[in-house]
N, CA, C and O atoms as a GROMACS GRO file, in nm:
protein
  536
    1MET      N    1   0.434  -5.425   2.362
    1MET     CA    2   0.475  -5.473   2.231
    1MET      C    3   0.579  -5.378   2.174
    1MET      O    4   0.554  -5.258   2.165
    2ALA      N    5   0.694  -5.429   2.137
    2ALA     CA    6   0.802  -5.347   2.084
    2ALA      C    7   0.776  -5.311   1.938
    2ALA      O    8   0.728  -5.393   1.860
    3VAL      N    9   0.810  -5.188   1.903
    3VAL     CA   10   0.796  -5.142   1.765
    3VAL      C   11   0.927  -5.169   1.693
    3VAL      O   12   1.033  -5.134   1.743
    4SER      N   13   0.919  -5.232   1.577
    4SER     CA   14   1.042  -5.261   1.503
    4SER      C   15   1.102  -5.133   1.447
    4SER      O   16   1.035  -5.031   1.438
    5THR      N   17   1.229  -5.140   1.411
    5THR     CA   18   1.297  -5.026   1.353
    5THR      C   19   1.229  -4.981   1.224
    5THR      O   20   1.215  -4.861   1.199
    6VAL      N   21   1.186  -5.078   1.144
    6VAL     CA   22   1.119  -5.045   1.018
    6VAL      C   23   0.988  -4.973   1.046
    6VAL      O   24   0.957  -4.873   0.980
    7ASP      N   25   0.909  -5.023   1.142
    7ASP     CA   26   0.782  -4.959   1.177
    7ASP      C   27   0.804  -4.817   1.226
    7ASP      O   28   0.730  -4.726   1.190
    8SER      N   29   0.907  -4.797   1.309
    8SER     CA   30   0.933  -4.664   1.361
    8SER      C   31   0.981  -4.570   1.250
    8SER      O   32   0.951  -4.451   1.253
    9LYS      N   33   1.054  -4.622   1.153
    9LYS     CA   34   1.095  -4.541   1.038
    9LYS      C   35   0.973  -4.499   0.957
    9LYS      O   36   0.964  -4.384   0.915
   10ALA      N   37   0.880  -4.592   0.936
   10ALA     CA   38   0.760  -4.560   0.859
   10ALA      C   39   0.675  -4.458   0.932
   10ALA      O   40   0.613  -4.372   0.868
   11ALA      N   41   0.670  -4.465   1.063
   11ALA     CA   42   0.586  -4.375   1.142
   11ALA      C   43   0.637  -4.231   1.140
   11ALA      O   44   0.560  -4.139   1.168
   12GLN      N   45   0.764  -4.210   1.107
   12GLN     CA   46   0.819  -4.075   1.111
   12GLN      C   47   0.784  -3.991   0.988
   12GLN      O   48   0.810  -3.871   0.988
   13TYR      N   49   0.725  -4.051   0.886
   13TYR     CA   50   0.692  -3.978   0.764
   13TYR      C   51   0.555  -3.912   0.776
   13TYR      O   52   0.462  -3.969   0.834
   14ASP      N   53   0.544  -3.795   0.720
   14ASP     CA   54   0.417  -3.722   0.714
   14ASP      C   55   0.345  -3.768   0.589
   14ASP      O   56   0.388  -3.739   0.477
   15THR      N   57   0.234  -3.840   0.607
   15THR     CA   58   0.162  -3.895   0.492
   15THR      C   59   0.098  -3.786   0.406
   15THR      O   60   0.050  -3.815   0.297
   16GLY      N   61   0.097  -3.664   0.454
   16GLY     CA   62   0.044  -3.553   0.376
   16GLY      C   63   0.145  -3.497   0.277
   16GLY      O   64   0.109  -3.422   0.187
   17GLU      N   65   0.270  -3.533   0.294
   17GLU     CA   66   0.374  -3.485   0.204
   17GLU      C   67   0.368  -3.560   0.071
   17GLU      O   68   0.350  -3.682   0.070
   18ALA      N   69   0.384  -3.489  -0.038
   18ALA     CA   70   0.375  -3.550  -0.172
   18ALA      C   71   0.478  -3.660  -0.193
   18ALA      O   72   0.449  -3.757  -0.262
   19MET      N   73   0.596  -3.647  -0.137
   19MET     CA   74   0.702  -3.746  -0.160
   19MET      C   75   0.714  -3.846  -0.045
   19MET      O   76   0.815  -3.915  -0.035
   20CYS      N   77   0.614  -3.854   0.040
   20CYS     CA   78   0.616  -3.948   0.151
   20CYS      C   79   0.624  -4.091   0.097
   20CYS      O   80   0.551  -4.126   0.004
   21PRO      N   81   0.712  -4.175   0.152
   21PRO     CA   82   0.724  -4.313   0.103
   21PRO      C   83   0.592  -4.390   0.108
   21PRO      O   84   0.564  -4.470   0.019
   22TYR      N   85   0.511  -4.365   0.208
   22TYR     CA   86   0.380  -4.429   0.218
   22TYR      C   87   0.296  -4.399   0.093
   22TYR      O   88   0.238  -4.489   0.033
   23ARG      N   89   0.292  -4.273   0.056
   23ARG     CA   90   0.213  -4.233  -0.061
   23ARG      C   91   0.271  -4.291  -0.190
   23ARG      O   92   0.198  -4.330  -0.280
   24LEU      N   93   0.404  -4.295  -0.197
   24LEU     CA   94   0.468  -4.349  -0.318
   24LEU      C   95   0.438  -4.498  -0.335
   24LEU      O   96   0.408  -4.543  -0.445
   25VAL      N   97   0.447  -4.574  -0.227
   25VAL     CA   98   0.418  -4.718  -0.236
   25VAL      C   99   0.271  -4.738  -0.272
   25VAL      O  100   0.239  -4.822  -0.356
   26LEU      N  101   0.184  -4.662  -0.210
   26LEU     CA  102   0.041  -4.671  -0.242
   26LEU      C  103   0.018  -4.639  -0.390
   26LEU      O  104  -0.063  -4.704  -0.455
   27GLU      N  105   0.088  -4.540  -0.440
   27GLU     CA  106   0.078  -4.505  -0.582
   27GLU      C  107   0.127  -4.618  -0.671
   27GLU      O  108   0.066  -4.648  -0.774
   28HIS      N  109   0.236  -4.681  -0.633
   28HIS     CA  110   0.291  -4.792  -0.712
   28HIS      C  111   0.193  -4.910  -0.717
   28HIS      O  112   0.170  -4.968  -0.822
   29VAL      N  113   0.137  -4.944  -0.601
   29VAL     CA  114   0.048  -5.059  -0.592
   29VAL      C  115  -0.084  -5.034  -0.664
   29VAL      O  116  -0.141  -5.126  -0.724
   30THR      N  117  -0.132  -4.910  -0.659
   30THR     CA  118  -0.263  -4.880  -0.718
   30THR      C  119  -0.256  -4.813  -0.854
   30THR      O  120  -0.358  -4.769  -0.907
   31SER      N  121  -0.137  -4.804  -0.911
   31SER     CA  122  -0.125  -4.744  -1.044
   31SER      C  123  -0.197  -4.830  -1.147
   31SER      O  124  -0.227  -4.947  -1.123
   32ARG      N  125  -0.224  -4.770  -1.261
   32ARG     CA  126  -0.296  -4.840  -1.368
   32ARG      C  127  -0.234  -4.976  -1.399
   32ARG      O  128  -0.305  -5.076  -1.405
   33TRP      N  129  -0.104  -4.979  -1.418
   33TRP     CA  130  -0.038  -5.104  -1.455
   33TRP      C  131   0.002  -5.186  -1.333
   33TRP      O  132   0.007  -5.308  -1.341
   34GLY      N  133   0.030  -5.120  -1.221
   34GLY     CA  134   0.068  -5.192  -1.100
   34GLY      C  135  -0.043  -5.286  -1.054
   34GLY      O  136  -0.016  -5.401  -1.017
   35VAL      N  137  -0.165  -5.239  -1.056
   35VAL     CA  138  -0.280  -5.321  -1.018
   35VAL      C  139  -0.288  -5.445  -1.106
   35VAL      O  140  -0.302  -5.556  -1.055
   36LEU      N  141  -0.278  -5.426  -1.236
   36LEU     CA  142  -0.292  -5.538  -1.330
   36LEU      C  143  -0.177  -5.637  -1.318
   36LEU      O  144  -0.198  -5.758  -1.328
   37VAL      N  145  -0.057  -5.586  -1.298
   37VAL     CA  146   0.059  -5.676  -1.280
   37VAL      C  147   0.041  -5.760  -1.155
   37VAL      O  148   0.058  -5.882  -1.159
   38LEU      N  149   0.006  -5.697  -1.045
   38LEU     CA  150  -0.011  -5.770  -0.920
   38LEU      C  151  -0.119  -5.877  -0.931
   38LEU      O  152  -0.100  -5.990  -0.886
   39ILE      N  153  -0.232  -5.843  -0.991
   39ILE     CA  154  -0.341  -5.939  -1.005
   39ILE      C  155  -0.300  -6.056  -1.095
   39ILE      O  156  -0.329  -6.171  -1.062
   40GLU      N  157  -0.234  -6.028  -1.205
   40GLU     CA  158  -0.190  -6.137  -1.294
   40GLU      C  159  -0.091  -6.229  -1.226
   40GLU      O  160  -0.099  -6.351  -1.239
   41LEU      N  161   0.003  -6.171  -1.152
   41LEU     CA  162   0.106  -6.252  -1.088
   41LEU      C  163   0.053  -6.334  -0.971
   41LEU      O  164   0.122  -6.423  -0.920
   42LEU      N  165  -0.070  -6.307  -0.928
   42LEU     CA  166  -0.131  -6.391  -0.824
   42LEU      C  167  -0.150  -6.533  -0.875
   42LEU      O  168  -0.140  -6.629  -0.798
   43ASP      N  169  -0.177  -6.547  -1.004
   43ASP     CA  170  -0.204  -6.679  -1.062
   43ASP      C  171  -0.079  -6.766  -1.069
   43ASP      O  172  -0.082  -6.885  -1.035
   44ARG      N  173   0.031  -6.705  -1.114
   44ARG     CA  174   0.153  -6.783  -1.136
   44ARG      C  175   0.266  -6.690  -1.179
   44ARG      O  176   0.240  -6.574  -1.211
   45PRO      N  177   0.390  -6.738  -1.180
   45PRO     CA  178   0.500  -6.658  -1.237
   45PRO      C  179   0.481  -6.643  -1.388
   45PRO      O  180   0.424  -6.730  -1.454
   46TYR      N  181   0.528  -6.533  -1.440
   46TYR     CA  182   0.519  -6.505  -1.584
   46TYR      C  183   0.653  -6.461  -1.638
   46TYR      O  184   0.734  -6.400  -1.568
   47ARG      N  185   0.677  -6.494  -1.763
   47ARG     CA  186   0.786  -6.432  -1.838
   47ARG      C  187   0.735  -6.297  -1.884
   47ARG      O  188   0.614  -6.274  -1.889
   48PHE      N  189   0.826  -6.207  -1.918
   48PHE     CA  190   0.790  -6.071  -1.954
   48PHE      C  191   0.686  -6.067  -2.066
   48PHE      O  192   0.582  -6.002  -2.053
   49SER      N  193   0.714  -6.137  -2.176
   49SER     CA  194   0.623  -6.132  -2.292
   49SER      C  195   0.487  -6.193  -2.259
   49SER      O  196   0.384  -6.145  -2.308
   50GLU      N  197   0.484  -6.297  -2.177
   50GLU     CA  198   0.357  -6.358  -2.135
   50GLU      C  199   0.275  -6.258  -2.052
   50GLU      O  200   0.154  -6.244  -2.071
   51LEU      N  201   0.343  -6.191  -1.962
   51LEU     CA  202   0.277  -6.094  -1.876
   51LEU      C  203   0.223  -5.978  -1.959
   51LEU      O  204   0.113  -5.929  -1.935
   52ARG      N  205   0.300  -5.935  -2.054
   52ARG     CA  206   0.256  -5.824  -2.141
   52ARG      C  207   0.131  -5.864  -2.219
   52ARG      O  208   0.039  -5.784  -2.231
   53ARG      N  209   0.128  -5.985  -2.272
   53ARG     CA  210   0.009  -6.032  -2.344
   53ARG      C  211  -0.111  -6.047  -2.250
   53ARG      O  212  -0.223  -6.012  -2.287
   54ALA      N  213  -0.086  -6.098  -2.131
   54ALA     CA  214  -0.195  -6.119  -2.035
   54ALA      C  215  -0.259  -5.987  -1.993
   54ALA      O  216  -0.380  -5.979  -1.975
   55ILE      N  217  -0.178  -5.884  -1.977
   55ILE     CA  218  -0.228  -5.754  -1.936
   55ILE      C  219  -0.291  -5.681  -2.054
   55ILE      O  220  -0.399  -5.623  -2.042
   56GLY      N  221  -0.225  -5.684  -2.168
   56GLY     CA  222  -0.277  -5.618  -2.288
   56GLY      C  223  -0.260  -5.467  -2.284
   56GLY      O  224  -0.270  -5.405  -2.178
   57ARG      N  225  -0.236  -5.409  -2.398
   57ARG     CA  226  -0.230  -5.264  -2.420
   57ARG      C  227  -0.128  -5.190  -2.333
   57ARG      O  228  -0.142  -5.070  -2.312
   58VAL      N  229  -0.029  -5.259  -2.283
   58VAL     CA  230   0.077  -5.193  -2.206
   58VAL      C  231   0.203  -5.194  -2.291
   58VAL      O  232   0.239  -5.297  -2.350
   59SER      N  233   0.270  -5.080  -2.297
   59SER     CA  234   0.394  -5.075  -2.376
   59SER      C  235   0.504  -5.150  -2.302
   59SER      O  236   0.499  -5.171  -2.181
   60GLU      N  237   0.603  -5.191  -2.378
   60GLU     CA  238   0.718  -5.261  -2.320
   60GLU      C  239   0.786  -5.172  -2.216
   60GLU      O  240   0.823  -5.219  -2.109
   61LYS      N  241   0.801  -5.046  -2.249
   61LYS     CA  242   0.866  -4.951  -2.158
   61LYS      C  243   0.788  -4.937  -2.027
   61LYS      O  244   0.846  -4.939  -1.919
   62MET      N  245   0.657  -4.923  -2.037
   62MET     CA  246   0.574  -4.904  -1.918
   62MET      C  247   0.574  -5.028  -1.830
   62MET      O  248   0.579  -5.019  -1.707
   63LEU      N  249   0.567  -5.145  -1.893
   63LEU     CA  250   0.569  -5.269  -1.815
   63LEU      C  251   0.704  -5.287  -1.746
   63LEU      O  252   0.710  -5.328  -1.630
   64THR      N  253   0.811  -5.256  -1.817
   64THR     CA  254   0.945  -5.264  -1.758
   64THR      C  255   0.956  -5.172  -1.637
   64THR      O  256   1.004  -5.213  -1.531
   65GLN      N  257   0.910  -5.047  -1.652
   65GLN     CA  258   0.915  -4.952  -1.541
   65GLN      C  259   0.831  -4.999  -1.422
   65GLN      O  260   0.874  -4.989  -1.307
   66THR      N  261   0.712  -5.050  -1.451
   66THR     CA  262   0.624  -5.097  -1.345
   66THR      C  263   0.687  -5.215  -1.271
   66THR      O  264   0.686  -5.218  -1.148
   67LEU      N  265   0.740  -5.311  -1.344
   67LEU     CA  266   0.804  -5.426  -1.281
   67LEU      C  267   0.924  -5.384  -1.197
   67LEU      O  268   0.943  -5.434  -1.086
   68GLN      N  269   1.006  -5.292  -1.248
   68GLN     CA  270   1.122  -5.245  -1.174
   68GLN      C  271   1.080  -5.174  -1.045
   68GLN      O  272   1.142  -5.193  -0.940
   69THR      N  273   0.976  -5.094  -1.053
   69THR     CA  274   0.925  -5.023  -0.935
   69THR      C  275   0.874  -5.120  -0.831
   69THR      O  276   0.905  -5.107  -0.713
   70LEU      N  277   0.795  -5.218  -0.875
   70LEU     CA  278   0.740  -5.317  -0.782
   70LEU      C  279   0.850  -5.407  -0.724
   70LEU      O  280   0.841  -5.451  -0.610
   71GLU      N  281   0.952  -5.434  -0.804
   71GLU     CA  282   1.066  -5.511  -0.755
   71GLU      C  283   1.141  -5.431  -0.649
   71GLU      O  284   1.178  -5.485  -0.545
   72ARG      N  285   1.163  -5.304  -0.675
   72ARG     CA  286   1.233  -5.217  -0.579
   72ARG      C  287   1.157  -5.208  -0.447
   72ARG      O  288   1.218  -5.202  -0.340
   73ASP      N  289   1.024  -5.207  -0.455
   73ASP     CA  290   0.941  -5.201  -0.335
   73ASP      C  291   0.931  -5.336  -0.263
   73ASP      O  292   0.870  -5.344  -0.157
   74GLY      N  293   0.991  -5.440  -0.320
   74GLY     CA  294   0.991  -5.571  -0.256
   74GLY      C  295   0.865  -5.652  -0.281
   74GLY      O  296   0.838  -5.748  -0.208
   75LEU      N  297   0.789  -5.616  -0.384
   75LEU     CA  298   0.664  -5.685  -0.414
   75LEU      C  299   0.678  -5.790  -0.524
   75LEU      O  300   0.604  -5.888  -0.527
   76VAL      N  301   0.772  -5.768  -0.612
   76VAL     CA  302   0.794  -5.858  -0.726
   76VAL      C  303   0.936  -5.912  -0.721
   76VAL      O  304   1.030  -5.840  -0.689
   77HIS      N  305   0.949  -6.039  -0.752
   77HIS     CA  306   1.080  -6.104  -0.760
   77HIS      C  307   1.114  -6.126  -0.907
   77HIS      O  308   1.033  -6.181  -0.982
   78ARG      N  309   1.233  -6.085  -0.947
   78ARG     CA  310   1.281  -6.104  -1.084
   78ARG      C  311   1.386  -6.214  -1.080
   78ARG      O  312   1.488  -6.202  -1.014
   79ASP      N  313   1.359  -6.323  -1.154
   79ASP     CA  314   1.450  -6.437  -1.156
   79ASP      C  315   1.509  -6.451  -1.296
   79ASP      O  316   1.444  -6.504  -1.386
   80ALA      N  317   1.632  -6.402  -1.312
   80ALA     CA  318   1.701  -6.409  -1.441
   80ALA      C  319   1.786  -6.535  -1.444
   80ALA      O  320   1.875  -6.554  -1.362
   81LYS      N  321   1.756  -6.622  -1.540
   81LYS     CA  322   1.828  -6.748  -1.554
   81LYS      C  323   1.939  -6.732  -1.658
   81LYS      O  324   1.914  -6.679  -1.767
   82PRO      N  325   2.060  -6.776  -1.627
   82PRO     CA  326   2.174  -6.760  -1.719
   82PRO      C  327   2.173  -6.866  -1.830
   82PRO      O  328   2.258  -6.954  -1.833
   83VAL      N  329   2.077  -6.855  -1.918
   83VAL     CA  330   2.066  -6.948  -2.031
   83VAL      C  331   2.059  -6.868  -2.160
   83VAL      O  332   2.042  -6.746  -2.158
   84ILE      N  333   2.073  -6.938  -2.271
   84ILE     CA  334   2.064  -6.874  -2.402
   84ILE      C  335   1.945  -6.935  -2.474
   84ILE      O  336   1.943  -7.056  -2.491
   85PRO      N  337   1.846  -6.860  -2.517
   85PRO     CA  338   1.831  -6.716  -2.492
   85PRO      C  339   1.798  -6.689  -2.345
   85PRO      O  340   1.750  -6.778  -2.274
   86PRO      N  341   1.824  -6.565  -2.300
   86PRO     CA  342   1.799  -6.532  -2.159
   86PRO      C  343   1.653  -6.558  -2.121
   86PRO      O  344   1.562  -6.536  -2.201
   87ARG      N  345   1.633  -6.604  -2.000
   87ARG     CA  346   1.497  -6.628  -1.949
   87ARG      C  347   1.482  -6.553  -1.817
   87ARG      O  348   1.560  -6.572  -1.724
   88VAL      N  349   1.380  -6.470  -1.811
   88VAL     CA  350   1.351  -6.395  -1.689
   88VAL      C  351   1.206  -6.422  -1.650
   88VAL      O  352   1.114  -6.404  -1.730
   89ASP      N  353   1.188  -6.467  -1.526
   89ASP     CA  354   1.054  -6.491  -1.474
   89ASP      C  355   1.024  -6.390  -1.364
   89ASP      O  356   1.112  -6.351  -1.287
   90TYR      N  357   0.900  -6.348  -1.359
   90TYR     CA  358   0.854  -6.255  -1.256
   90TYR      C  359   0.750  -6.324  -1.170
   90TYR      O  360   0.660  -6.391  -1.222
   91SER      N  361   0.763  -6.308  -1.039
   91SER     CA  362   0.668  -6.366  -0.946
   91SER      C  363   0.650  -6.270  -0.829
   91SER      O  364   0.723  -6.172  -0.816
   92LEU      N  365   0.553  -6.298  -0.746
   92LEU     CA  366   0.528  -6.215  -0.629
   92LEU      C  367   0.610  -6.264  -0.511
   92LEU      O  368   0.630  -6.384  -0.492
   93THR      N  369   0.657  -6.171  -0.431
   93THR     CA  370   0.717  -6.204  -0.303
   93THR      C  371   0.600  -6.225  -0.205
   93THR      O  372   0.484  -6.204  -0.242
   94ASP      N  373   0.630  -6.264  -0.084
   94ASP     CA  374   0.524  -6.278   0.016
   94ASP      C  375   0.454  -6.144   0.039
   94ASP      O  376   0.331  -6.137   0.050
   95LEU      N  377   0.533  -6.038   0.045
   95LEU     CA  378   0.477  -5.903   0.061
   95LEU      C  379   0.391  -5.865  -0.060
   95LEU      O  380   0.284  -5.806  -0.045
   96GLY      N  381   0.439  -5.900  -0.178
   96GLY     CA  382   0.365  -5.873  -0.301
   96GLY      C  383   0.234  -5.951  -0.308
   96GLY      O  384   0.133  -5.899  -0.356
   97ARG      N  385   0.237  -6.074  -0.262
   97ARG     CA  386   0.114  -6.156  -0.260
   97ARG      C  387   0.011  -6.093  -0.168
   97ARG      O  388  -0.108  -6.087  -0.200
   98GLU      N  389   0.056  -6.046  -0.054
   98GLU     CA  390  -0.034  -5.980   0.041
   98GLU      C  391  -0.096  -5.855  -0.023
   98GLU      O  392  -0.217  -5.834  -0.013
   99ALA      N  393  -0.014  -5.773  -0.087
   99ALA     CA  394  -0.065  -5.653  -0.154
   99ALA      C  395  -0.160  -5.689  -0.269
   99ALA      O  396  -0.264  -5.626  -0.286
  100ALA      N  397  -0.123  -5.791  -0.346
  100ALA     CA  398  -0.205  -5.832  -0.460
  100ALA      C  399  -0.342  -5.882  -0.416
  100ALA      O  400  -0.442  -5.857  -0.483
  101GLU      N  401  -0.347  -5.952  -0.304
  101GLU     CA  402  -0.475  -6.000  -0.252
  101GLU      C  403  -0.565  -5.881  -0.217
  101GLU      O  404  -0.685  -5.883  -0.244
  102GLN      N  405  -0.506  -5.778  -0.158
  102GLN     CA  406  -0.582  -5.658  -0.124
  102GLN      C  407  -0.634  -5.589  -0.250
  102GLN      O  408  -0.750  -5.549  -0.258
  103VAL      N  409  -0.548  -5.576  -0.348
  103VAL     CA  410  -0.585  -5.511  -0.474
  103VAL      C  411  -0.692  -5.592  -0.546
  103VAL      O  412  -0.786  -5.536  -0.603
  104ARG      N  413  -0.678  -5.725  -0.544
  104ARG     CA  414  -0.778  -5.809  -0.610
  104ARG      C  415  -0.914  -5.794  -0.542
  104ARG      O  416  -1.018  -5.795  -0.608
  105GLY      N  417  -0.914  -5.779  -0.410
  105GLY     CA  418  -1.039  -5.755  -0.339
  105GLY      C  419  -1.109  -5.630  -0.390
  105GLY      O  420  -1.230  -5.629  -0.408
  106LEU      N  421  -1.032  -5.525  -0.412
  106LEU     CA  422  -1.089  -5.402  -0.467
  106LEU      C  423  -1.137  -5.422  -0.610
  106LEU      O  424  -1.241  -5.368  -0.649
  107ALA      N  425  -1.063  -5.499  -0.688
  107ALA     CA  426  -1.104  -5.527  -0.827
  107ALA      C  427  -1.233  -5.608  -0.831
  107ALA      O  428  -1.320  -5.581  -0.914
  108VAL      N  429  -1.246  -5.705  -0.743
  108VAL     CA  430  -1.369  -5.786  -0.736
  108VAL      C  431  -1.486  -5.698  -0.696
  108VAL      O  432  -1.594  -5.707  -0.754
  109TRP      N  433  -1.466  -5.612  -0.597
  109TRP     CA  434  -1.571  -5.520  -0.554
  109TRP      C  435  -1.614  -5.432  -0.670
  109TRP      O  436  -1.733  -5.411  -0.692
  110THR      N  437  -1.516  -5.380  -0.744
  110THR     CA  438  -1.546  -5.293  -0.859
  110THR      C  439  -1.630  -5.366  -0.962
  110THR      O  440  -1.727  -5.311  -1.014
  111GLN      N  441  -1.592  -5.489  -0.992
  111GLN     CA  442  -1.667  -5.568  -1.089
  111GLN      C  443  -1.809  -5.594  -1.041
  111GLN      O  444  -1.904  -5.585  -1.118
  112GLU      N  445  -1.824  -5.627  -0.913
  112GLU     CA  446  -1.955  -5.657  -0.858
  112GLU      C  447  -2.045  -5.534  -0.851
  112GLU      O  448  -2.167  -5.546  -0.862
  113ARG      N  449  -1.989  -5.418  -0.832
  113ARG     CA  450  -2.066  -5.294  -0.814
  113ARG      C  451  -2.067  -5.204  -0.936
  113ARG      O  452  -2.117  -5.092  -0.929
  114LEU      N  453  -2.012  -5.250  -1.048
  114LEU     CA  454  -2.002  -5.167  -1.167
  114LEU      C  455  -2.138  -5.116  -1.214
  114LEU      O  456  -2.150  -5.001  -1.255
  115GLY      N  457  -2.240  -5.200  -1.208
  115GLY     CA  458  -2.374  -5.158  -1.250
  115GLY      C  459  -2.423  -5.038  -1.170
  115GLY      O  460  -2.480  -4.944  -1.226
  116GLU      N  461  -2.401  -5.041  -1.039
  116GLU     CA  462  -2.442  -4.930  -0.954
  116GLU      C  463  -2.362  -4.804  -0.984
  116GLU      O  464  -2.417  -4.693  -0.981
  117VAL      N  465  -2.236  -4.819  -1.013
  117VAL     CA  466  -2.151  -4.704  -1.046
  117VAL      C  467  -2.198  -4.642  -1.178
  117VAL      O  468  -2.211  -4.520  -1.188
  118LEU      N  469  -2.224  -4.726  -1.277
  118LEU     CA  470  -2.271  -4.673  -1.406
  118LEU      C  471  -2.405  -4.603  -1.392
  118LEU      O  472  -2.428  -4.499  -1.454
  119GLU      N  473  -2.492  -4.658  -1.310
  119GLU     CA  474  -2.622  -4.595  -1.286
  119GLU      C  475  -2.604  -4.460  -1.217
  119GLU      O  476  -2.668  -4.362  -1.255
  120ALA      N  477  -2.516  -4.453  -1.119
  120ALA     CA  478  -2.488  -4.327  -1.049
  120ALA      C  479  -2.432  -4.224  -1.146
  120ALA      O  480  -2.465  -4.106  -1.136
  121ARG      N  481  -2.348  -4.266  -1.239
  121ARG     CA  482  -2.292  -4.174  -1.339
  121ARG      C  483  -2.402  -4.117  -1.427
  121ARG      O  484  -2.404  -3.997  -1.456
  122GLU      N  485  -2.494  -4.204  -1.469
  122GLU     CA  486  -2.605  -4.157  -1.554
  122GLU      C  487  -2.689  -4.053  -1.481
  122GLU      O  488  -2.725  -3.951  -1.539
  123VAL      N  489  -2.721  -4.078  -1.355
  123VAL     CA  490  -2.798  -3.984  -1.274
  123VAL      C  491  -2.722  -3.852  -1.260
  123VAL      O  492  -2.780  -3.744  -1.277
  124TYR      N  493  -2.596  -3.862  -1.230
  124TYR     CA  494  -2.512  -3.743  -1.214
  124TYR      C  495  -2.507  -3.663  -1.345
  124TYR      O  496  -2.529  -3.542  -1.345
  125ASP      N  497  -2.477  -3.732  -1.455
  125ASP     CA  498  -2.467  -3.665  -1.584
  125ASP      C  499  -2.597  -3.599  -1.625
  125ASP      O  500  -2.597  -3.488  -1.678
  126ALA      N  501  -2.709  -3.667  -1.601
  126ALA     CA  502  -2.840  -3.610  -1.633
  126ALA      C  503  -2.866  -3.485  -1.548
  126ALA      O  504  -2.915  -3.385  -1.599
  127ARG      N  505  -2.834  -3.493  -1.423
  127ARG     CA  506  -2.853  -3.380  -1.332
  127ARG      C  507  -2.763  -3.263  -1.374
  127ARG      O  508  -2.806  -3.148  -1.374
  128LYS      N  509  -2.638  -3.294  -1.408
  128LYS     CA  510  -2.541  -3.190  -1.450
  128LYS      C  511  -2.587  -3.122  -1.578
  128LYS      O  512  -2.588  -2.999  -1.587
  129SER      N  513  -2.625  -3.202  -1.677
  129SER     CA  514  -2.666  -3.143  -1.806
  129SER      C  515  -2.796  -3.065  -1.791
  129SER      O  516  -2.816  -2.967  -1.861
  130GLY      N  517  -2.884  -3.108  -1.700
  130GLY     CA  518  -3.008  -3.034  -1.673
  130GLY      C  519  -2.981  -2.900  -1.608
  130GLY      O  520  -3.048  -2.801  -1.640
  131SER      N  521  -2.884  -2.893  -1.517
  131SER     CA  522  -2.854  -2.767  -1.449
  131SER      C  523  -2.777  -2.672  -1.539
  131SER      O  524  -2.783  -2.550  -1.520
  132GLU      N  525  -2.705  -2.724  -1.636
  132GLU     CA  526  -2.631  -2.639  -1.728
  132GLU      C  527  -2.721  -2.574  -1.832
  132GLU      O  528  -2.687  -2.469  -1.887
  133GLN      N  529  -2.837  -2.635  -1.858
  133GLN     CA  530  -2.928  -2.582  -1.957
  133GLN      C  531  -3.012  -2.468  -1.900
  133GLN      O  532  -3.074  -2.394  -1.976
  134GLU      N  533  -3.015  -2.455  -1.769
  134GLU     CA  534  -3.096  -2.351  -1.706
  134GLU      C  535  -3.040  -2.214  -1.722
  134GLU      O  536  -3.098  -2.117  -1.674
   0.00000   0.00000   0.00000
């Protein structure tokens, strides 16, 4: 099986390096706002203001930066229509849909296991506060 040029380029990076492209893309996809943008865009394309309302509590600046980063990574498509007033729609590319499905799987797991996580936190906190009082 032949390795593509892109695959061989990706393989040459040291994933332990802080600026490794692998780590940067992973950071973009799993960032606080990146996760929410990807999951929302799984449903349908959104205009900027619709997406901001759907996500909630994200600043205009942060959403703009997140969308630009995901667009640069090839995960989000920005469709600017030459009309008055300007209309810009955001949607997922095929690559973005694949990433979003993975992220949504993690989000579903988190929701399903939240009770166990909260219980583990309580046990940990109780144990920690008990050992600090000694």
